[in-house]
gemmi code that builds the backbone of each chain (N, CA, C; Angstrom):
import gemmi

chains = {
    "A": [
        ("GLU", (8.958, -11.505, 23.657), (10.142, -12.365, 23.812), (11.394, -11.497, 23.687)),
        ("THR", (12.285, -11.567, 24.715), (13.472, -10.722, 24.682), (14.487, -11.348, 23.758)),
        ("GLY", (15.318, -10.495, 23.141), (16.329, -10.968, 22.215), (17.607, -11.331, 22.943)),
        ("VAL", (18.644, -11.622, 22.156), (19.966, -11.949, 22.692), (20.692, -10.649, 23.004)),
        ("THR", (21.200, -10.531, 24.215), (21.936, -9.323, 24.583), (23.350, -9.692, 25.032)),
        ("GLN", (24.303, -8.847, 24.641), (25.697, -9.065, 24.986), (26.248, -7.856, 25.710)),
        ("SER", (27.187, -8.114, 26.628), (27.851, -7.012, 27.318), (29.310, -7.356, 27.567)),
        ("PRO", (30.193, -6.354, 27.561), (29.919, -4.981, 27.125), (29.839, -4.897, 25.605)),
        ("THR", (29.546, -3.736, 25.057), (29.492, -3.581, 23.605), (30.886, -3.309, 23.037)),
        ("HIS", (31.701, -2.617, 23.813), (33.070, -2.343, 23.395), (34.008, -2.543, 24.576)),
        ("LEU", (35.237, -2.949, 24.260), (36.201, -3.239, 25.323), (37.611, -3.088, 24.768)),
        ("ILE", (38.463, -2.430, 25.535), (39.877, -2.330, 25.164), (40.702, -2.976, 26.267)),
        ("LYS", (41.561, -3.908, 25.871), (42.396, -4.628, 26.830), (43.847, -4.600, 26.349)),
        ("THR", (44.741, -4.840, 27.299), (46.169, -4.890, 26.985), (46.594, -6.338, 26.772)),
        ("ARG", (47.519, -6.535, 25.859), (48.063, -7.875, 25.595), (48.476, -8.543, 26.902)),
        ("GLY", (48.096, -9.825, 27.054), (48.424, -10.583, 28.258), (47.323, -10.586, 29.306)),
        ("GLN", (46.390, -9.634, 29.203), (45.300, -9.582, 30.175), (44.267, -10.668, 29.886)),
        ("GLN", (43.292, -10.737, 30.773), (42.184, -11.683, 30.634), (40.896, -10.879, 30.452)),
        ("VAL", (39.928, -11.477, 29.739), (38.664, -10.775, 29.512), (37.498, -11.751, 29.640)),
        ("THR", (36.366, -11.249, 30.119), (35.126, -12.030, 30.194), (34.029, -11.288, 29.456)),
        ("LEU", (33.421, -11.961, 28.505), (32.302, -11.407, 27.750), (31.038, -12.166, 28.157)),
        ("ARG", (29.903, -11.443, 28.169), (28.672, -12.045, 28.659), (27.566, -12.016, 27.619)),
        ("CYS", (26.675, -12.997, 27.742), (25.590, -13.148, 26.779), (24.348, -13.655, 27.495)),
        ("SER", (23.238, -12.974, 27.278), (21.953, -13.461, 27.774), (21.173, -13.998, 26.588)),
        ("SER", (20.795, -15.260, 26.673), (20.135, -15.886, 25.532), (18.681, -15.440, 25.427)),
        ("GLN", (18.109, -15.666, 24.263), (16.715, -15.326, 24.036), (15.838, -16.237, 24.895)),
        ("SER", (14.722, -15.669, 25.349), (13.794, -16.415, 26.186), (13.388, -17.731, 25.524)),
        ("GLY", (13.469, -18.835, 26.282), (13.069, -20.138, 25.754), (14.171, -20.894, 25.049)),
        ("HIS", (15.356, -20.278, 24.925), (16.473, -20.934, 24.234), (17.430, -21.557, 25.239)),
        ("ASN", (17.903, -22.800, 24.967), (18.814, -23.467, 25.896), (20.187, -23.745, 25.288)),
        ("THR", (20.419, -23.255, 24.102), (21.702, -23.480, 23.426), (22.347, -22.138, 23.102)),
        ("VAL", (23.611, -22.013, 23.459), (24.351, -20.778, 23.188), (25.645, -21.134, 22.472)),
        ("SER", (25.964, -20.402, 21.434), (27.238, -20.598, 20.752), (27.931, -19.253, 20.603)),
        ("TRP", (29.251, -19.300, 20.533), (30.080, -18.099, 20.414), (30.886, -18.151, 19.125)),
        ("TYR", (31.024, -16.970, 18.514), (31.762, -16.833, 17.266), (32.693, -15.635, 17.354)),
        ("GLN", (33.820, -15.734, 16.646), (34.748, -14.617, 16.504), (34.720, -14.145, 15.058)),
        ("GLN", (34.556, -12.851, 14.866), (34.522, -12.308, 13.511), (35.590, -11.239, 13.346)),
        ("ALA", (36.596, -11.537, 12.538), (37.610, -10.545, 12.202), (37.050, -9.626, 11.128)),
        ("LEU", (37.634, -8.467, 11.000), (37.148, -7.465, 10.061), (37.138, -8.002, 8.634)),
        ("GLY", (35.993, -7.884, 7.965), (35.896, -8.278, 6.571), (35.769, -9.770, 6.335)),
        ("GLN", (35.602, -10.533, 7.392), (35.505, -11.989, 7.248), (34.196, -12.496, 7.852)),
        ("GLY", (33.868, -13.735, 7.516), (32.725, -14.371, 8.154), (33.103, -14.822, 9.557)),
        ("PRO", (32.110, -15.026, 10.416), (32.387, -15.488, 11.780), (33.026, -16.868, 11.807)),
        ("GLN", (33.824, -17.130, 12.847), (34.444, -18.433, 13.073), (33.900, -18.992, 14.391)),
        ("PHE", (33.500, -20.250, 14.362), (32.904, -20.915, 15.519), (33.954, -21.131, 16.603)),
        ("ILE", (33.604, -20.715, 17.850), (34.504, -20.938, 18.982), (34.050, -22.185, 19.748)),
        ("PHE", (32.819, -22.132, 20.301), (32.232, -23.302, 20.955), (30.751, -23.108, 21.160)),
        ("GLN", (30.104, -24.200, 21.575), (28.664, -24.189, 21.815), (28.372, -24.863, 23.148)),
        ("TYR", (27.380, -24.349, 23.870), (26.918, -24.937, 25.119), (25.449, -25.292, 24.988)),
        ("TYR", (25.127, -26.489, 25.483), (23.746, -26.964, 25.499), (23.453, -27.454, 26.902)),
        ("ARG", (22.515, -26.809, 27.568), (22.142, -27.167, 28.936), (23.372, -27.304, 29.826)),
        ("GLU", (24.199, -26.284, 29.794), (25.362, -26.083, 30.666), (26.571, -26.957, 30.331)),
        ("GLU", (26.492, -27.747, 29.261), (27.618, -28.585, 28.867), (28.142, -28.134, 27.493)),
        ("GLU", (29.464, -28.100, 27.351), (30.034, -27.791, 26.038), (29.827, -29.007, 25.138)),
        ("ASN", (29.211, -28.802, 23.981), (28.950, -29.932, 23.082), (29.481, -29.698, 21.672)),
        ("GLY", (30.388, -28.756, 21.540), (31.016, -28.537, 20.241), (32.078, -27.466, 20.400)),
        ("ARG", (33.186, -27.616, 19.711), (34.267, -26.651, 19.816), (34.958, -26.509, 18.471)),
        ("GLY", (35.266, -25.280, 18.122), (35.995, -24.999, 16.893), (37.492, -25.035, 17.136)),
        ("ASN", (38.237, -24.524, 16.169), (39.694, -24.593, 16.210), (40.282, -23.399, 16.963)),
        ("PHE", (39.982, -23.320, 18.249), (40.504, -22.252, 19.093), (41.283, -22.872, 20.257)),
        ("PRO", (42.347, -22.188, 20.716), (43.180, -22.752, 21.792), (42.438, -22.780, 23.118)),
        ("PRO", (42.960, -23.544, 24.089), (42.301, -23.694, 25.394), (42.168, -22.402, 26.178)),
        ("ARG", (42.937, -21.361, 25.820), (42.801, -20.113, 26.561), (41.436, -19.434, 26.277)),
        ("PHE", (40.703, -19.965, 25.300), (39.312, -19.577, 25.081), (38.446, -20.597, 25.821)),
        ("SER", (37.736, -20.136, 26.833), (36.893, -21.044, 27.598), (35.545, -20.391, 27.841)),
        ("GLY", (34.589, -21.214, 28.272), (33.258, -20.667, 28.464), (32.497, -21.344, 29.577)),
        ("LEU", (31.341, -20.771, 29.833), (30.417, -21.312, 30.820), (29.011, -21.047, 30.337)),
        ("GLN", (28.093, -21.944, 30.718), (26.671, -21.645, 30.561), (26.023, -21.862, 31.919)),
        ("PHE", (25.161, -20.948, 32.304), (24.548, -20.977, 33.629), (23.161, -21.614, 33.563)),
        ("PRO", (22.580, -21.960, 34.729), (21.255, -22.602, 34.734), (20.171, -21.798, 34.032)),
        ("ASN", (20.320, -20.474, 33.972), (19.321, -19.667, 33.241), (19.675, -19.561, 31.759)),
        ("TYR", (20.692, -20.325, 31.319), (21.152, -20.421, 29.927), (21.914, -19.202, 29.437)),
        ("SER", (22.191, -18.236, 30.317), (23.118, -17.189, 29.922), (24.517, -17.796, 29.856)),
        ("SER", (25.451, -17.045, 29.278), (26.761, -17.642, 29.021), (27.865, -16.613, 29.157)),
        ("GLU", (29.060, -17.087, 29.398), (30.266, -16.260, 29.417), (31.311, -16.866, 28.491)),
        ("LEU", (32.068, -15.974, 27.869), (33.256, -16.352, 27.111), (34.444, -15.720, 27.817)),
        ("ASN", (35.410, -16.539, 28.197), (36.623, -16.056, 28.844), (37.812, -16.269, 27.915)),
        ("VAL", (38.638, -15.253, 27.814), (39.861, -15.381, 27.030), (41.023, -14.962, 27.915)),
        ("ASN", (41.958, -15.873, 28.096), (43.153, -15.598, 28.895), (44.330, -15.223, 28.004)),
        ("ALA", (45.317, -14.575, 28.613), (46.570, -14.244, 27.915), (46.286, -13.645, 26.546)),
        ("LEU", (45.560, -12.539, 26.535), (45.131, -11.920, 25.285), (46.298, -11.614, 24.352)),
        ("GLU", (46.045, -11.869, 23.062), (47.007, -11.549, 22.010), (46.405, -10.498, 21.091)),
        ("LEU", (47.278, -9.801, 20.362), (46.795, -8.746, 19.456), (45.777, -9.314, 18.458)),
        ("ASP", (46.001, -10.552, 17.986), (45.112, -11.168, 17.000), (43.737, -11.521, 17.556)),
        ("ASP", (43.568, -11.402, 18.868), (42.243, -11.650, 19.456), (41.309, -10.469, 19.237)),
        ("SER", (41.828, -9.370, 18.729), (40.984, -8.212, 18.428), (39.972, -8.602, 17.356)),
        ("ALA", (38.687, -8.481, 17.680), (37.639, -8.928, 16.768), (36.285, -8.567, 17.361)),
        ("LEU", (35.244, -8.862, 16.578), (33.866, -8.772, 17.072), (33.479, -10.169, 17.564)),
        ("TYR", (33.049, -10.278, 18.808), (32.654, -11.558, 19.377), (31.135, -11.615, 19.428)),
        ("LEU", (30.602, -12.631, 18.797), (29.159, -12.759, 18.632), (28.645, -13.972, 19.386)),
        ("CYS", (27.513, -13.780, 20.022), (26.850, -14.851, 20.738), (25.532, -15.149, 20.025)),
        ("ALA", (25.210, -16.417, 19.896), (23.948, -16.817, 19.271), (23.211, -17.772, 20.194)),
        ("SER", (21.906, -17.659, 20.234), (21.120, -18.623, 20.993), (20.091, -19.288, 20.096)),
        ("SER", (19.708, -20.487, 20.477), (18.700, -21.237, 19.726), (18.047, -22.242, 20.660)),
        ("ARG", (16.919, -22.773, 20.211), (16.294, -23.873, 20.942), (17.091, -25.145, 20.647)),
        ("ASP", (16.906, -26.174, 21.452), (17.674, -27.396, 21.229), (17.311, -28.019, 19.891)),
        ("GLY", (18.243, -28.808, 19.415), (18.072, -29.449, 18.126), (18.909, -28.781, 17.062)),
        ("MET", (19.150, -29.514, 16.005), (20.035, -29.033, 14.951), (19.313, -28.190, 13.925)),
        ("ASN", (17.990, -28.239, 13.911), (17.269, -27.604, 12.817), (16.686, -26.250, 13.163)),
        ("THR", (17.091, -25.708, 14.304), (16.453, -24.473, 14.733), (17.258, -23.246, 14.329)),
        ("GLU", (16.549, -22.139, 14.266), (17.133, -20.884, 13.815), (18.019, -20.300, 14.920)),
        ("ALA", (19.168, -19.752, 14.516), (20.077, -19.099, 15.448), (19.823, -17.599, 15.433)),
        ("PHE", (19.743, -17.004, 16.620), (19.542, -15.565, 16.758), (20.761, -14.975, 17.457)),
        ("PHE", (21.252, -13.880, 16.913), (22.506, -13.309, 17.373), (22.286, -12.024, 18.166)),
        ("GLY", (23.221, -11.773, 19.092), (23.287, -10.497, 19.771), (24.018, -9.476, 18.918)),
        ("GLN", (24.190, -8.282, 19.472), (24.801, -7.188, 18.717), (26.326, -7.279, 18.713)),
        ("GLY", (26.880, -8.180, 19.536), (28.311, -8.387, 19.536), (29.064, -7.535, 20.545)),
        ("THR", (30.265, -7.977, 20.868), (31.205, -7.209, 21.687), (32.450, -6.967, 20.852)),
        ("ARG", (32.786, -5.702, 20.658), (33.998, -5.353, 19.913), (35.165, -5.308, 20.886)),
        ("LEU", (36.089, -6.266, 20.766), (37.268, -6.341, 21.629), (38.482, -5.830, 20.867)),
        ("THR", (39.175, -4.893, 21.469), (40.425, -4.392, 20.905), (41.533, -4.684, 21.895)),
        ("VAL", (42.569, -5.385, 21.425), (43.723, -5.708, 22.259), (44.895, -4.839, 21.795)),
        ("VAL", (45.473, -4.092, 22.736), (46.564, -3.178, 22.377), (47.863, -3.562, 23.089)),
    ],
    "B": [
        ("LYS", (35.990, -31.232, 4.555), (35.797, -30.005, 5.340), (34.878, -29.062, 4.563)),
        ("GLN", (33.840, -28.609, 5.250), (32.855, -27.733, 4.608), (33.463, -26.363, 4.326)),
        ("GLU", (33.254, -25.866, 3.124), (33.663, -24.518, 2.763), (32.479, -23.804, 2.118)),
        ("VAL", (32.311, -22.551, 2.493), (31.195, -21.752, 1.993), (31.760, -20.537, 1.265)),
        ("THR", (31.257, -20.300, 0.067), (31.742, -19.207, -0.766), (30.576, -18.331, -1.175)),
        ("GLN", (30.781, -17.023, -1.125), (29.745, -16.098, -1.565), (30.279, -15.217, -2.691)),
        ("ILE", (29.500, -15.168, -3.738), (29.857, -14.375, -4.909), (28.643, -13.543, -5.324)),
        ("PRO", (28.799, -12.206, -5.635), (30.075, -11.502, -5.604), (30.441, -11.048, -4.199)),
        ("ALA", (31.651, -10.560, -4.004), (32.062, -10.033, -2.706), (31.420, -8.680, -2.448)),
        ("ALA", (31.137, -7.935, -3.522), (30.500, -6.630, -3.382), (29.618, -6.396, -4.594)),
        ("LEU", (28.555, -5.622, -4.380), (27.581, -5.371, -5.434), (26.967, -3.997, -5.203)),
        ("SER", (26.904, -3.193, -6.266), (26.315, -1.870, -6.169), (25.281, -1.731, -7.285)),
        ("VAL", (24.031, -1.461, -6.922), (22.953, -1.386, -7.908), (22.064, -0.186, -7.612)),
        ("PRO", (21.363, 0.320, -8.627), (20.426, 1.434, -8.385), (19.191, 0.943, -7.647)),
        ("GLU", (18.601, 1.855, -6.910), (17.371, 1.556, -6.185), (16.297, 1.033, -7.137)),
        ("GLY", (15.536, 0.059, -6.656), (14.417, -0.460, -7.437), (14.735, -1.741, -8.192)),
        ("GLU", (15.997, -2.052, -8.355), (16.361, -3.257, -9.099), (16.126, -4.510, -8.257)),
        ("ASN", (15.841, -5.607, -8.979), (15.801, -6.917, -8.346), (17.213, -7.500, -8.425)),
        ("LEU", (17.645, -8.206, -7.396), (19.009, -8.721, -7.416), (19.090, -10.091, -6.755)),
        ("VAL", (20.171, -10.790, -7.086), (20.397, -12.142, -6.583), (21.785, -12.234, -5.969)),
        ("LEU", (21.849, -12.745, -4.759), (23.121, -13.023, -4.102), (23.314, -14.537, -4.063)),
        ("ASN", (24.557, -14.962, -4.253), (24.834, -16.387, -4.360), (25.656, -16.914, -3.196)),
        ("CYS", (25.395, -18.151, -2.845), (26.111, -18.843, -1.779), (26.317, -20.284, -2.238)),
        ("SER", (27.543, -20.766, -2.166), (27.795, -22.157, -2.528), (28.544, -22.851, -1.394)),
        ("PHE", (28.308, -24.146, -1.261), (28.955, -24.924, -0.201), (29.415, -26.258, -0.761)),
        ("THR", (30.476, -26.808, -0.173), (31.134, -27.966, -0.774), (30.575, -29.304, -0.301)),
        ("ASP", (29.983, -29.358, 0.891), (29.469, -30.610, 1.445), (27.958, -30.510, 1.552)),
        ("SER", (27.250, -31.368, 0.843), (25.785, -31.283, 0.802), (25.111, -31.857, 2.060)),
        ("ALA", (25.893, -32.442, 2.961), (25.326, -33.012, 4.201), (25.117, -31.906, 5.226)),
        ("ILE", (24.076, -31.115, 5.011), (23.786, -30.001, 5.913), (22.418, -30.200, 6.545)),
        ("TYR", (22.245, -29.618, 7.730), (20.932, -29.620, 8.377), (20.071, -28.458, 7.881)),
        ("ASN", (20.696, -27.302, 7.745), (19.966, -26.146, 7.259), (20.926, -25.079, 6.772)),
        ("LEU", (20.377, -24.067, 6.162), (21.149, -22.921, 5.679), (20.408, -21.675, 6.116)),
        ("GLN", (21.155, -20.696, 6.584), (20.538, -19.479, 7.087), (21.195, -18.276, 6.419)),
        ("TRP", (20.376, -17.303, 6.048), (20.855, -16.035, 5.518), (20.731, -14.973, 6.601)),
        ("PHE", (21.783, -14.142, 6.694), (21.834, -13.083, 7.683), (22.169, -11.761, 7.012)),
        ("ARG", (21.832, -10.717, 7.701), (22.208, -9.356, 7.312), (23.059, -8.781, 8.435)),
        ("GLN", (24.116, -8.044, 8.059), (24.960, -7.394, 9.045), (25.212, -5.955, 8.614)),
        ("ASP", (24.814, -5.017, 9.465), (25.117, -3.615, 9.236), (26.503, -3.320, 9.814)),
        ("PRO", (27.184, -2.285, 9.318), (28.578, -2.026, 9.711), (28.775, -1.993, 11.225)),
        ("GLY", (29.683, -2.804, 11.717), (30.017, -2.826, 13.134), (28.955, -3.408, 14.037)),
        ("LYS", (27.939, -4.025, 13.452), (26.808, -4.527, 14.238), (26.779, -6.052, 14.246)),
        ("GLY", (25.805, -6.567, 14.993), (25.593, -8.002, 15.036), (24.861, -8.483, 13.792)),
        ("LEU", (24.398, -9.731, 13.862), (23.779, -10.390, 12.718), (22.270, -10.491, 12.912)),
        ("THR", (21.532, -10.146, 11.876), (20.080, -10.273, 11.892), (19.683, -11.430, 10.995)),
        ("SER", (18.978, -12.404, 11.550), (18.537, -13.543, 10.747), (17.451, -13.106, 9.773)),
        ("LEU", (17.621, -13.491, 8.511), (16.645, -13.147, 7.476), (15.752, -14.343, 7.140)),
        ("LEU", (16.387, -15.458, 6.820), (15.643, -16.639, 6.396), (16.406, -17.886, 6.805)),
        ("LEU", (15.662, -18.906, 7.204), (16.224, -20.219, 7.512), (15.586, -21.231, 6.576)),
        ("ILE", (16.405, -22.010, 5.875), (15.890, -23.066, 5.011), (16.378, -24.406, 5.548)),
        ("GLN", (15.442, -25.284, 5.869), (15.820, -26.625, 6.312), (16.311, -27.417, 5.103)),
        ("SER", (17.070, -28.479, 5.364), (17.671, -29.252, 4.273), (16.614, -29.902, 3.381)),
        ("SER", (15.419, -30.123, 3.944), (14.351, -30.762, 3.176), (13.531, -29.761, 2.360)),
        ("GLN", (13.803, -28.472, 2.531), (13.037, -27.438, 1.847), (13.769, -26.930, 0.612)),
        ("ARG", (13.007, -26.323, -0.300), (13.583, -25.774, -1.521), (13.680, -24.258, -1.465)),
        ("GLU", (12.740, -23.619, -0.738), (12.799, -22.170, -0.650), (12.020, -21.665, 0.548)),
        ("GLN", (12.315, -20.406, 0.902), (11.606, -19.696, 1.956), (11.447, -18.259, 1.516)),
        ("THR", (10.335, -17.657, 1.934), (10.047, -16.276, 1.539), (9.690, -15.459, 2.762)),
        ("SER", (10.166, -14.211, 2.758), (9.781, -13.266, 3.792), (9.754, -11.886, 3.161)),
        ("GLY", (8.552, -11.369, 2.950), (8.417, -10.044, 2.335), (9.055, -9.998, 0.961)),
        ("ARG", (10.010, -9.074, 0.788), (10.681, -8.937, -0.517), (11.839, -9.909, -0.705)),
        ("LEU", (12.061, -10.762, 0.272), (13.185, -11.696, 0.218), (12.698, -13.108, -0.098)),
        ("ASN", (13.467, -13.774, -0.959), (13.196, -15.180, -1.255), (14.529, -15.896, -1.316)),
        ("ALA", (14.650, -16.978, -0.547), (15.880, -17.764, -0.563), (15.566, -19.158, -1.088)),
        ("SER", (16.444, -19.663, -1.937), (16.290, -21.012, -2.467), (17.469, -21.868, -2.040)),
        ("LEU", (17.243, -23.169, -2.041), (18.296, -24.108, -1.668), (18.281, -25.292, -2.624)),
        ("ASP", (19.442, -25.565, -3.216), (19.630, -26.766, -4.034), (20.773, -27.533, -3.390)),
        ("LYS", (20.414, -28.480, -2.528), (21.431, -29.190, -1.750), (22.346, -30.028, -2.634)),
        ("SER", (21.777, -30.634, -3.655), (22.565, -31.552, -4.492), (23.678, -30.823, -5.229)),
        ("SER", (23.408, -29.560, -5.621), (24.448, -28.798, -6.315), (25.219, -27.898, -5.364)),
        ("GLY", (24.849, -27.889, -4.089), (25.562, -27.087, -3.100), (25.397, -25.593, -3.309)),
        ("ARG", (24.166, -25.186, -3.596), (23.960, -23.756, -3.881), (22.700, -23.211, -3.226)),
        ("SER", (22.782, -21.954, -2.828), (21.631, -21.207, -2.365), (21.683, -19.808, -2.957)),
        ("THR", (20.508, -19.250, -3.224), (20.449, -17.868, -3.693), (19.506, -17.083, -2.804)),
        ("LEU", (19.825, -15.808, -2.626), (18.940, -14.879, -1.932), (18.504, -13.842, -2.949)),
        ("TYR", (17.208, -13.797, -3.198), (16.629, -12.876, -4.166), (16.001, -11.719, -3.394)),
        ("ILE", (16.385, -10.495, -3.769), (15.816, -9.299, -3.147), (15.059, -8.545, -4.229)),
        ("ALA", (13.770, -8.373, -4.023), (12.928, -7.681, -5.002), (12.837, -6.191, -4.668)),
        ("ALA", (12.784, -5.388, -5.719), (12.570, -3.946, -5.576), (13.468, -3.351, -4.498)),
        ("SER", (14.759, -3.429, -4.703), (15.732, -3.030, -3.689), (15.560, -1.563, -3.265)),
        ("GLN", (15.891, -1.315, -1.992), (15.772, 0.015, -1.389), (17.099, 0.384, -0.731)),
        ("PRO", (17.381, 1.685, -0.575), (18.644, 2.075, 0.082), (18.832, 1.429, 1.459)),
        ("GLY", (17.740, 1.198, 2.171), (17.813, 0.552, 3.484), (18.255, -0.899, 3.429)),
        ("ASP", (18.285, -1.474, 2.246), (18.779, -2.842, 2.094), (20.303, -2.906, 2.077)),
        ("SER", (20.953, -1.756, 2.015), (22.417, -1.709, 1.995), (22.965, -2.303, 3.285)),
        ("ALA", (23.810, -3.316, 3.140), (24.361, -4.058, 4.277), (25.242, -5.158, 3.710)),
        ("THR", (25.870, -5.927, 4.590), (26.563, -7.140, 4.173), (25.659, -8.333, 4.447)),
        ("TYR", (25.523, -9.187, 3.456), (24.667, -10.366, 3.563), (25.543, -11.613, 3.656)),
        ("LEU", (25.306, -12.408, 4.682), (26.092, -13.615, 4.911), (25.193, -14.834, 4.894)),
        ("CYS", (25.725, -15.914, 4.345), (25.029, -17.191, 4.445), (25.855, -18.120, 5.334)),
        ("ALA", (25.173, -19.031, 6.005), (25.842, -19.979, 6.898), (25.126, -21.312, 6.810)),
        ("VAL", (25.890, -22.392, 6.795), (25.302, -23.734, 6.773), (25.610, -24.429, 8.095)),
        ("ARG", (24.666, -25.235, 8.543), (24.863, -26.003, 9.771), (25.003, -27.471, 9.406)),
        ("GLY", (26.150, -28.044, 9.812), (26.406, -29.457, 9.568), (26.231, -30.272, 10.821)),
        ("SER", (26.739, -31.491, 10.796), (26.518, -32.429, 11.896), (27.366, -32.122, 13.124)),
        ("ASN", (28.323, -31.215, 13.018), (29.171, -30.911, 14.165), (28.718, -29.636, 14.879)),
        ("TYR", (27.442, -29.297, 14.747), (26.777, -28.215, 15.475), (27.083, -26.811, 14.961)),
        ("GLN", (28.290, -26.585, 14.496), (28.656, -25.216, 14.204), (28.067, -24.732, 12.892)),
        ("LEU", (27.909, -23.414, 12.807), (27.583, -22.757, 11.552), (28.896, -22.451, 10.826)),
        ("ILE", (28.942, -22.802, 9.544), (30.082, -22.482, 8.695), (29.656, -21.353, 7.773)),
        ("TRP", (30.474, -20.305, 7.723), (30.056, -19.056, 7.096), (30.802, -18.740, 5.812)),
        ("GLY", (30.113, -18.044, 4.919), (30.784, -17.367, 3.836), (31.327, -16.032, 4.340)),
        ("ALA", (32.112, -15.367, 3.491), (32.705, -14.082, 3.873), (31.750, -12.922, 3.653)),
        ("GLY", (30.634, -13.192, 2.969), (29.616, -12.163, 2.805), (29.672, -11.439, 1.478)),
        ("THR", (28.541, -10.855, 1.113), (28.433, -9.955, -0.037), (28.038, -8.589, 0.484)),
        ("LYS", (28.879, -7.588, 0.196), (28.570, -6.222, 0.613), (27.702, -5.576, -0.457)),
        ("LEU", (26.485, -5.226, -0.068), (25.501, -4.688, -1.008), (25.300, -3.199, -0.770)),
        ("ILE", (25.397, -2.423, -1.842), (25.114, -0.989, -1.783), (23.995, -0.691, -2.764)),
        ("ILE", (22.922, -0.096, -2.261), (21.795, 0.314, -3.113), (21.855, 1.825, -3.255)),
        ("LYS", (22.040, 2.295, -4.477), (22.183, 3.729, -4.728), (20.819, 4.376, -4.933)),
        ("PRO", (20.558, 5.477, -4.208), (19.252, 6.156, -4.361), (19.082, 6.742, -5.769)),
    ],
}
model = gemmi.Model(1)
for chain_id, residues in chains.items():
    chain = gemmi.Chain(chain_id)
    for i, (resn, *xyz) in enumerate(residues, 1):
        res = gemmi.Residue()
        res.name, res.seqid = resn, gemmi.SeqId(i, " ")
        for name, pos in zip(("N", "CA", "C"), xyz):
            atom = gemmi.Atom()
            atom.name, atom.element = name, gemmi.Element(name[0])
            atom.pos, atom.b_iso = gemmi.Position(*pos), 0.0
            res.add_atom(atom)
        chain.add_residue(res)
    model.add_chain(chain)
structure = gemmi.Structure()
structure.add_model(model)
structure.setup_entities()
């Protein structure tokens, strides 16, 4: 069973630009969620997709958007990048239902300059 | 609003010691609690998942307990090794799908 993979692993962008981060979910998983982790802090929930529909969203502005594809892979898009968007972005996949274990990818380190 | 706290923020112990990491949460209406390990600059590795109806889970040298009524979980690590050095995070899942996280305990095992 393949694990969760994210790309790219590192990225440097300029303030105001747009970025797309990608995530391939673990085999057999249909739920993907995205988290932002600032240095020294726990992750913060951005949103979750279940069978291509967003079914949960954290306290992030609309310039954070996402997609889930029929193969359950996912993208996180961030528009109009700000310096504070610099963080580790983590993707997690799980099987449907609330009681299942979440498995995380290695993350994408985004630096906004 | 659910809040998760982990104490201590950092811990340094000699190799071979048994140790306990603590996690507390304010709202007992959770579906499950999960413990993770994070190495510097890396993603999260799931260690143990405890469902709300369970009291504990074990995997090798790790044992996690859950007391929902008091809003507490502990992660017990037996016979610690230098390779156990990492940041340990706990997260609870509530009814709004998201995982709510503590800030983590940074563990250093000295050879």
